[in-house]
C-alpha positions in Angstrom: 14.0 18.1 22.1 11.0 20.3 22.9 7.7 18.8 24.0 6.0 20.7 21.2 6.6 19.7 17.6 6.5 21.7 14.4 5.5 18.6 12.4 3.3 15.8 13.7 2.5 12.6 11.8 -0.5 10.5 12.7 -0.7 6.9 11.4 -1.9 3.6 12.5 1.6 2.3 13.4 4.7 4.0 14.6 7.6 4.1 12.2 9.5 1.7 14.4 9.0 -1.9 15.8 10.2 -3.6 18.9 13.0 -6.2 18.6 14.5 -8.5 21.2 18.1 -9.6 20.8 20.3 -11.4 23.3 17.7 -10.8 26.1 17.6 -7.0 25.5 14.7 -5.1 23.9 15.1 -2.1 21.6 13.6 -0.3 18.6 14.3 -0.6 14.9 13.1 1.6 12.0 10.4 -0.3 10.1 10.7 -0.7 6.3 8.4 1.1 4.0 8.0 4.0 1.7 6.2 6.3 4.1 8.9 6.0 6.8 11.7 6.4 4.2 10.1 9.6 2.8 9.2 11.2 6.1 12.4 10.5 8.1 14.7 13.1 6.4 12.0 15.8 6.7 11.2 15.0 10.4 14.9 14.9 11.5 15.4 18.5 10.3 12.7 20.0 12.6 11.1 19.2 16.0 8.8 16.4 15.1 6.6 13.7 16.6 5.1 10.5 15.1 1.9 9.3 16.7 0.9 5.7 16.3 0.2 2.3 17.9 3.3 0.4 19.1 1.9 -3.0 18.1 0.8 -4.7 21.3 -2.3 -4.6 23.4 -0.7 -5.5 26.8 1.7 -2.6 27.0 2.4 0.9 25.7 5.7 2.6 26.4 6.1 6.3 27.2 7.1 8.6 24.3 10.7 8.1 23.3 13.3 9.4 20.8 14.5 7.1 18.0 17.0 8.4 15.4 16.1 12.0 16.1 12.3 11.6 15.9 10.0 11.5 18.9 7.7 8.5 18.8 4.4 8.8 20.8 2.8 5.4 21.3 -1.0 5.4 21.6 -2.4 2.5 23.7 -5.0 0.3 22.0 -6.9 -2.4 23.9 -7.9 -5.8 22.6 -11.4 -4.4 22.2 -10.0 -1.5 20.2 -8.3 -3.9 17.8 -11.4 -6.0 17.5 -13.8 -3.1 16.9 -11.8 -0.1 15.6 -9.2 -2.0 13.6 -10.5 -5.4 12.5 -14.1 -4.2 12.6 -14.8 -0.8 11.2 -11.4 -0.1 9.6 -10.9 -3.4 7.9 -14.4 -5.0 7.6 -16.3 -1.8 6.8 -14.0 0.7 5.2 -11.4 -1.6 3.5 -13.9 -3.7 1.4 -16.1 -0.7 0.7 -13.1 1.4 -0.6 -11.9 -1.5 -2.7 -15.0 -1.6 -4.9 -16.9 -3.8 -2.4 -15.0 -6.9 -3.8 -16.1 -8.4 -0.5 -19.4 -7.2 1.1 -18.7 -4.5 3.7 -20.3 -5.0 7.1 -22.0 -2.0 8.6 -22.2 -2.7 12.4 -23.2 0.1 14.8 -21.2 -1.4 17.6 -18.0 -0.8 15.5 -18.8 2.8 14.8 -18.5 4.2 18.3 -15.0 2.6 18.9 -13.9 4.1 15.6 -14.9 7.5 16.9 -13.3 6.9 20.3 -9.9 5.9 18.9 -10.0 8.8 16.5 -10.7 11.1 19.4 -7.8 9.7 21.3 -5.3 10.3 18.5 -6.7 13.8 17.8 -6.3 14.7 21.5 -2.7 13.7 21.5 -1.9 15.5 18.2 -3.5 18.6 19.7 -1.4 18.3 22.8 2.0 17.8 21.1 1.7 20.2 18.1 3.4 23.5 18.3 1.5 26.8 17.7 0.7 27.1 14.0 2.3 23.7 13.4 1.6 21.0 10.8 -0.2 17.8 11.4 -0.3 15.2 8.6 -2.8 12.4 9.1 -2.6 9.2 7.2 -5.1 6.7 5.9 -8.6 5.3 6.4 -8.2 4.5 10.1 -8.3 8.2 11.0 -10.8 9.9 8.7 -12.5 11.7 11.7 -9.3 13.1 13.2 -9.0 16.2 10.9 -12.3 17.7 12.0 -11.8 16.7 15.7 -8.3 18.3 15.6 -9.7 21.4 13.9 -12.0 22.0 16.9 -9.2 21.5 19.4 -6.5 23.4 17.5 -7.8 25.8 14.8 -4.4 27.3 14.5 -2.9 24.2 12.9 -2.3 23.4 9.2 -3.9 19.9 8.8 -3.3 17.5 6.0 -4.8 14.1 5.3 -3.7 11.5 2.8 -5.6 8.4 1.8 -3.3 5.5 0.8 -6.1 3.3 -0.5 -8.7 4.0 -3.3 -11.6 6.4 -2.6 -14.9 4.9 -3.9 -17.5 6.3 -6.3 -20.7 7.8 -5.1 -22.9 4.6 -5.6 -20.6 2.6 -3.3 -19.8 5.2 -0.7 -23.5 6.1 -0.4 -24.1 2.7 1.2 -22.3 3.6 4.4 -24.6 4.7 7.2 -22.0 7.2 8.5 -21.1 8.7 5.1 -21.8 12.3 6.2 -19.7 12.0 9.4 -16.8 10.6 7.5 -16.9 13.3 4.8 -17.2 16.0 7.4 -14.3 14.5 9.3 -12.1 14.7 6.2 -13.2 18.3 5.5 -11.5 19.3 8.7 -8.2 19.2 6.8 -6.7 22.0 4.8 -5.4 19.5 2.2 -7.1 16.2 1.4 -4.9 14.0 -0.8 -5.6 10.9 -2.8 -3.6 8.5 -5.0 -5.5 9.4 -8.2 -7.5 12.2 -9.8 -10.5 9.9 -9.8 -10.3 9.5 -6.1 -10.1 13.3 -5.6 -13.1 13.8 -8.0 -15.1 11.1 -6.1 -14.5 12.9 -2.8 -15.4 16.4 -4.1 -18.6 15.0 -5.7 -19.7 13.3 -2.5 -19.0 16.3 -0.4 -21.1 18.5 -2.6 -24.0 16.0 -2.3 -23.9 15.1 1.4 -22.3 18.1 3.1 -22.5 21.9 2.9 -19.2 22.1 0.9 -19.3 23.9 -2.4 -16.8 24.1 -5.3 -15.7 22.2 -8.3 -12.5 20.3 -7.4 -11.3 22.3 -4.4 -14.0 23.0 -1.8 -15.2 25.8 0.4 -16.5 24.5 3.8 -17.5 26.4 6.9 -15.5 29.5 5.8 -12.4 27.6 4.9 -10.8 26.6 1.7 -10.0 22.8 1.4 -7.5 21.7 -1.3 -8.5 18.4 -2.8 -5.8 16.9 -5.0 -4.1 13.8 -6.3 -0.6 13.0 -4.9 0.4 9.7 -6.4 2.8 8.0 -3.9 6.0 6.4 -5.1 9.2 4.6 -4.0 12.8 5.4 -3.1 14.0 4.8 -6.7 17.7 5.3 -6.0 17.6 2.6 -3.2 16.0 0.0 -5.4 18.3 0.8 -8.3 21.3 0.6 -6.0 20.2 -2.8 -4.6 19.8 -4.0 -8.2 23.5 -3.1 -8.9 24.8 -4.5 -5.6 27.1 -7.5 -6.3 25.9 -9.4 -3.3 22.3 -9.1 -4.4 23.2 -10.1 -7.9 25.1 -13.1 -6.7 22.1 -14.1 -4.6 19.9 -13.8 -7.7 22.1 -16.2 -9.5 21.8 -18.7 -6.7 18.0 -18.4 -6.8 18.1 -18.9 -10.6 20.0 -22.1 -10.3 17.5 -23.3 -7.7 14.5 -22.4 -9.9 16.1 -24.1 -13.0 18.5 -22.6 -15.6 16.8 -21.7 -18.8 13.3 -21.4 -17.4 11.5 -18.0 -17.8 10.4 -16.7 -14.5 7.0 -15.2 -13.7 6.8 -13.4 -10.3 4.0 -12.2 -8.0 4.6 -10.4 -4.7 1.7 -9.3 -2.6 0.2 -9.2 0.8 -2.2 -12.1 1.3 -5.4 -10.1 0.7 -8.5 -10.7 -1.3 -8.0 -7.5 -3.2 -4.8 -8.7 -4.8 -6.1 -11.3 -7.2 -3.5 -13.9 -6.3 -5.9 -16.8 -7.0 -6.9 -15.5 -10.4 -3.3 -15.2 -11.7 -2.5 -18.7 -10.4 -5.5 -20.0 -12.3 -4.3 -18.1 -15.5 -0.9 -19.7 -15.2 -2.6 -23.1 -14.8 -4.5 -22.4 -18.0 -1.3 -21.7 -19.8 0.1 -25.1 -18.7 -3.1 -26.9 -19.5 -3.2 -25.4 -23.1 0.5 -26.4 -23.5 1.4 -22.8 -24.6 4.1 -23.1 -21.9 5.5 -26.2 -20.1 7.2 -27.0 -16.9 10.6 -26.8 -18.5 9.9 -23.5 -20.2 8.6 -21.4 -17.3 8.3 -21.3 -13.5 5.9 -19.2 -11.4 7.1 -17.7 -8.1 4.4 -16.3 -5.8 5.4 -14.5 -2.6 2.4 -13.9 -0.4 3.1 -11.9 2.7 1.0 -12.9 5.7 -1.8 -10.4 6.6 -4.6 -10.3 9.2 -4.3 -14.0 9.9 -6.8 -13.9 12.7 -9.6 -12.9 10.3 -11.5 -15.9 9.0 -11.8 -14.5 5.5 -8.1 -14.2 5.2 -7.5 -17.7 6.5 -10.0 -19.0 3.8 -8.2 -17.1 1.1 -4.9 -18.6 2.1 -6.4 -22.1 2.1 -7.9 -21.5 -1.4 -4.5 -20.2 -2.8 -2.6 -23.1 -1.3 -5.2 -25.6 -2.7 -4.8 -24.1 -6.2 -1.0 -24.2 -6.0 -1.1 -27.8 -4.8 -3.5 -28.8 -7.5 -1.4 -27.3 -10.3 1.9 -28.7 -8.9 0.3 -32.1 -8.5 -1.0 -32.1 -12.1 2.0 -30.6 -13.9 5.0 -31.1 -11.7 7.7 -33.8 -11.8 10.1 -35.1 -9.2 12.5 -32.4 -8.5 10.7 -29.7 -10.5 7.4 -27.8 -9.8 5.6 -25.2 -11.9 4.8 -23.0 -9.0 7.0 -22.0 -6.0 4.8 -20.5 -3.3 6.3 -18.6 -0.3 3.9 -17.5 2.5 6.2 -15.1 4.3 7.8 -11.7 4.1 11.3 -11.4 2.6 14.1 -8.9 3.3 14.6 -6.2 0.6 17.8 -7.8 -0.7 16.1 -11.2 -1.3 13.1 -9.4 -2.9 15.3 -7.4 -5.3 17.1 -10.7 -6.2 13.7 -12.1 -7.3 12.9 -8.8 -9.2 16.2 -9.2 -11.1 15.2 -12.8 -12.1 11.6 -12.1 -13.1 11.1 -12.0 -16.9 7.4 -11.1 -16.2 6.2 -9.3 -13.1 2.5 -10.0 -12.5 0.7 -7.3 -10.5 -3.0 -8.0 -10.9 -5.1 -6.6 -8.0 -8.8 -6.3 -8.4 -8.4 -2.8 -6.9 -5.4 -1.0 -5.4 -4.8 2.6 -4.3 -1.3 2.6 -6.0 0.7 -0.6 -5.7 4.4 0.1 -5.1 5.6 -3.4 -6.0 5.1 -2.5 -9.7 7.3 0.5 -9.2 9.9 -1.4 -7.3 10.2 -4.0 -10.1 10.6 -1.2 -12.7 13.3 0.5 -10.6 15.4 -2.7 -10.5 15.3 -3.4 -14.3 18.6 -1.7 -15.0 19.1 -3.6 -18.2 15.8 -2.2 -19.6 14.3 -5.7 -20.0 11.4 -7.6 -18.4 7.7 -7.1 -18.7 5.3 -5.6 -16.2 1.8 -7.1 -16.4 -0.4 -4.6 -14.5 -4.0 -4.5 -13.5 -5.8 -1.5 -15.0 -7.5 -1.1 -11.6 -4.4 0.0 -9.7 -3.5 3.6 -9.1 -0.1 2.9 -10.7 -1.8 2.1 -14.0 -2.5 5.8 -14.4 1.3 6.5 -14.5 2.8 3.3 -15.8 1.0 3.4 -19.2 3.7 1.4 -21.0 3.0 -1.7 -18.9 0.9 -4.4 -20.3 -2.5 -3.6 -18.8 -5.0 -6.3 -18.1 -8.5 -6.8 -16.6 -7.8 -9.1 -13.6 -11.4 -10.3 -13.5 -11.0 -11.9 -17.0 -9.1 -15.2 -16.6 -9.0 -15.9 -20.3 -7.7 -12.3 -21.0 -5.2 -12.6 -18.2 -4.0 -16.0 -19.6 -3.6 -14.5 -23.1 -1.7 -11.4 -21.8 0.6 -13.6 -19.7 1.4 -15.6 -22.8 2.1 -12.4 -24.8 4.3 -11.1 -22.0 6.3 -14.4 -22.0 6.8 -14.2 -25.8 7.5 -10.4 -26.1 10.5 -9.5 -28.1 13.6 -8.0 -26.4 13.2 -4.8 -28.5 9.6 -4.3 -27.4 10.6 -5.0 -23.8 13.3 -2.4 -23.9 11.0 0.2 -25.5 8.4 -0.2 -22.8 10.7 -0.6 -19.8 12.7 2.6 -20.7 9.5 4.6 -20.5 8.5 3.0 -17.3 11.8 3.6 -15.7 11.8 7.2 -16.7 8.3 7.7 -15.2 9.2 6.2 -11.8 12.6 8.0 -11.6 10.9 11.4 -12.2 8.5 11.0 -9.3 10.0 9.4 -6.2 8.6 9.1 -2.7 10.6 12.2 -1.8 8.9 14.2 -4.5 5.6 12.9 -3.2 6.2 14.0 0.3 7.6 17.4 -0.8 4.7 18.1 -3.0 2.2 17.4 -0.2 4.1 19.7 2.2 4.2 22.4 -0.4 0.4 22.2 -0.8 0.0 22.2 2.9 2.2 25.3 3.3 0.5 27.2 0.5 
């Protein structure tokens, strides 16, 4: 493979992770929609994926895995503390999620953020072929487009933000607002999950930079396309898993363990304060307290995937969730039967789809979310056109999945009432809603998303 690549992807992590088996180390492709969508495209042309390998004590040389060149970028423990845990996840993450938690604006995090962005930009400039394409992903690298534009003005540069982009009154708080906007304006195409995110960005650029234009922008003699590209899932994969006899058999085993005849409510999330896990557990507890449902009627299963466990705020959230679960189970459980089953770990796709198949109600209630693909995964597995999706109106997916039962996750009473309505919805109404939801997800897959972005970038 040539050292120069026609397509370069820049993201925080490589599309592979290191595994050790029988005393030997190797690489495996990581699960996830972005990796699934990009792999077929990258295999067809000389391509490089730039990202962190996942450790601070070593960084291997570039290597080929399944036809794609992986270029690991070393990050030190200080980089992780300041660039990643600091500016990326304690400044940008809360700010971009409606400041649900107060963002921290520390000057000593800003310079490491710049330095890591410079490092990634320099590598992208080095490996990209003349007139090649570089697609930069997410909030960790908002300065890379402009840095790369200076180094390689011949390139077509795209940027996609996977999380929400905040409105003016929130974004304006950030001391480095102009630098971030100018960094993003280095791209030819700047993509967001929703039209609202794109509009917020254009409005802010007109206010704080020299960019002009309505939706798309003109900046420093270049045209910048600003557009919504709602990300999706590999629909066929999830539908196929839902039909797999082994997965269906596993679902029946899980049903027997949870209790035959009980309606199943399911939540699947990263353990993050944006996801509203504690609020939905409180709502389910309210249902039990009011006796609108009982231990023998329903069971709640919450899968909380570990996330940023070294951060104090996330440890506190986990403690709070586990305290809530324990309190409800202690108050309403019986020997051999509990109202809430709580799993603090990640699950393989087959196990997850087994739970999707069982779930009479899928509860997806983040306070704020760029898209939320769990909602779409659940819909793709409902091959019998049954089940109810209870969805926060503050997710990007709510703009597409309009036949879901939408809810304000900040309203515990409202969420409790909507959860009861979901549990008692008629099969006819379930089918009417689910058919529309399935059609929507099927018509816009993760491959459609990737193709539409590349088409915009090539235009």
